[in-house]
C-alpha positions, 0 to 999 in steps of 0.5 A: 471559521471553526468548521473550516479549521476542523476540516483542515485538521482532519483532512491533513492528518489522515492519509492521502487516500482518505483525505477527500472523504474526511474533508467531505464529511466536514462539509456534509455533517455541517449541512445536516446538523444545521437542518436537524437543529432547525427542525428539532434540535433548537426546540429540544434544547431551548424550548419550554422545558419539560421537567428540566429534561427536554424542550417542547416548543420552537420546533422548525425554528422561526422568529422575527427577533434579530437577537433570537435569530442570531442566537439560533445561528450561533447555537446551530454552529455549536451543534455542527462543531460538536458533531464534526469532532466525531469525523476525525476519530473514526476516519479512514474506515467508517462508511460515509452513509453511516457517518451521515446517520451519526450526524443526523441522530447526534443533532436530533437525539443527543446534543439537544438533550445535553444542551437543554440540561446545561444551557437552558435556564430550566435544565435540571443540571443548570438548576443544580448549579452545573457550569459549562460556559462555552461547551467543554462538556456540552460540545467537546466532551459530547463529541469525544464520547460519541467518537469513543463509542465509534472507535470501540465498535469500529476497531482499529485501522488495518495495520495500526497495531502490529502483532507484537502490540507495537504501534505503526504511525500513519503519516498524514497527507498534509500536516501543514494543512492540519497546522493551518486548521489549528490556527483557524480553530484558534481564531474561531475560538474567540467567537466560540468563547467570546460570544457565549455570554450572548452580549459584548459586555465588559467581560468579553476582553477577559474571556478572550485573554483567557482563551488565548492564554489557555491555548498558548499554555497548552502548546507550551506545556506540550512542547516541553513534554515532547522534548523531555519524553520524545527528545524532539517536538512531535507535530501532531502532539504539539498541535493537539496540545494547543487544542487541548488547552483551548478546550480546557479553558472553554468551560470557565474562561469568563470566571478565572484570572489569566494565570489560572487560565494558564494553569488550566490550559497547561494541564489541558495539554498534559491531559491530551498526551496522557489520554493518547497513551491510554487509548493506545494502551487499549488499542483504541485507534483515534485517527487524529487524536480527537478523543484526547483533545475534546473528551479528555481535555473537556472533562478536565476543563469542566472540573476546573470550574470548581477548582479555579472559578470565582464563586462571585462570577459563577453565581451558583451560591455553591462553595468550592467543594460543592461546585466541584461535586456538581461538576463531577456529577454533570461530567459523569451524567453527560458522559454516561448518557452520550456514550451509552446512547451512542454505543447502543445505536452504533452497535445496533447499526453495525449488527444490522447494516455494518458500519465499517467499509470492507477490507478492500475498500479500506486498503484502496482508500475511501476517496476511491472506494466511497466517492470514486475520487481518483487522484494521481497517487491512486492511478500510480498505485493501480499501475503498480498493482496491475504490474505486480499481478500481470508481470507485464513490464511494458506498462508505464505510469503517468509522468506528469511533471507538475505533480508529486505522483508524476515525478515519482512515476518518472523514476518508477518508469526508469526502474521498470525500464531497467528491469524490463531490459534486464529481463529481456537480456536474461531471457535472451541468454536463457533462449540461447542456452535452451530450446525456446519451448523448453525455456518458456516452460522453465520460466513457468516453473514446470518440470522439464521432461520430453520423449522424442520418437525419432531424432538424429544425434550429432557428435563432432570432435575437434581432432588435434585440438587438445595437443594444440591447446597445450601450446596456447595461453588460456585466452587464446584457447577459449577464443579459438573454440568460441570462433569454431563453435560459433561457426557450427552454431550458424550452420545448425541454425541454418538447418534447424538443428538444435545445439545441446552442449559442448564438452571440452572440444566436442560439440553435440547437436540434435536434428528433429528436436524443434519440430517433428520432421521426416528429413531430420537425418538429412538436415543432420548430415548437411549440418555436419558437411557444413561443419567440415567446410567451416573448419577448412575455412577456419584453417585457411584464415588462422593457418592451423591444421585442425580436423574433425570427426563426426558421428550421427545416429538416429532413433528415440531419445529422452530430453530434460533438465535436472538439478537446480543450478548450472542446469542444461537441457540434456539427452539420454538413451541408446541413440545418444550412446551410439552416436557418441561411438560413431564419432569416437570410432570415426575417421578424421575428416569424415562423417560416420553414420549408423545404419539407422541414419543411413536408411533415412538418407540413402535415397537422397540424390546428392548424398553419396555414402559408402559402407565402411564395415562393422563396428563393435558397440558396447551393449549393442554388438557389431553394427554396420556403419557408413561414411558420407562420401559427398554431398552439398550444403546449400546456404540459402 
């Protein structure tokens, strides 16, 4: 029953990603310690004594006596309880294999020796008069001392202590399960203490009363302190306070009065809280508070034998002061032996094999890293991590409605869907602003600069729109421009001409930008002819009398994006400047071509161009220009 209690407490108090690992330790250590105790431990503990130091008989235990066999089973359970204390303190970062090794060595080389000194009638501490009725030292302090050596060698869990020294609280996976485990231990303690006399005597009811009072008083004292210090009841502290009261009263529950048991239990709860603060001060990370409960309260309970124990019941023949002295010697010797032996063995194991899991394993959780025991929470985390790595918003988490992770997955998927839709809308806007190839490079964070050997640059200006806009409200001006330029956009898309920008009522586009093509000039002209048709159609539909001037020039250009805000993909070079002059010096309703463009389209059968004459272009001198007289604009 107590082993089940330990398992529930530790599994519930550790994080969800480690709770399976912690629970499994409590099963495996029990099996290993039982076998080790059967082979060696019982003989070392209760065999014929060698100078009060160790037993030398009864190895590989076998007996026909029901009483002796029952005593073996009882003591084997004690051995299991002592070792399983360690698992909670070192949880969430100790290798599973190393924990099994600790359980084996503890059951063979550590627990039996201390047990022999105290509980074998020929043991040297027993001969001195040292009293530990049910294991405050032999079981609890021993387990706590091994755990202390373990947490020192292991170091704290990742993130437990912040850089500024403050403590980060880790939430247990299931605190109600831990509280259930506490009640199981509370009930199991009746057997733990009540059976330690080896018989159902008249003293057993007093032992049970003192046990229950010790636990209850430890609980009550902790509740009061929590309200005084923390202004609220802290779950794990209250739970551990109850256990501390039980541990403390264990050493002398058969030899004190009930009100003394209450004092001992209350002090046990207080010692637990004080020990917790002491560990935190030295940045020692006990995952479930096992060291304060079992070592801290165990030491106090052992010393309390000399303070409160009835000398007539103790039967050691020592005075109160002498008894306290012997208790102090026993505590010091047992702690020194257990801690030193554990520290040396763990230090050696850590140096040779390493006892702590890798950082990656610790972050992933020991359920997965040690046992491949995936759960729904781990699956959800993997989806999140993969999404963060790949930036693939199409991935979706499980939406199983009957698990907490599945319910979180529903909301997570809704969030990702919203982000995906927003990203698609943003990407759509980006691709409408920039050429596709440019938009993709910009998303990757690349600098945008391009050189084009030959393109055709188109400038279109709405003639008369400025004066018209002075007679219209702002909304109407924007609406009309949007209508006209949207028509131009459709014509540009039809002829694979890339719109670059609009400046007021002027429109700039480039043909040959999307892909190098020898017919870029032809497509530029046909797009311009289509723009003239669109303006004519617009005038008929809206009863306006607008017109356009179009200028086209062909040659090399430089394209790129500059600046970090409100940027656009722009064009530079003489080709752009000449195209602008072709438009500004053009004729209303006509398309004016530079000589470079005319040379590229003059052989096209359905395009008719006439020489206009020479045009003075700043920095270029006089340039011949042509006007497009006629041409077709296919729509398919």
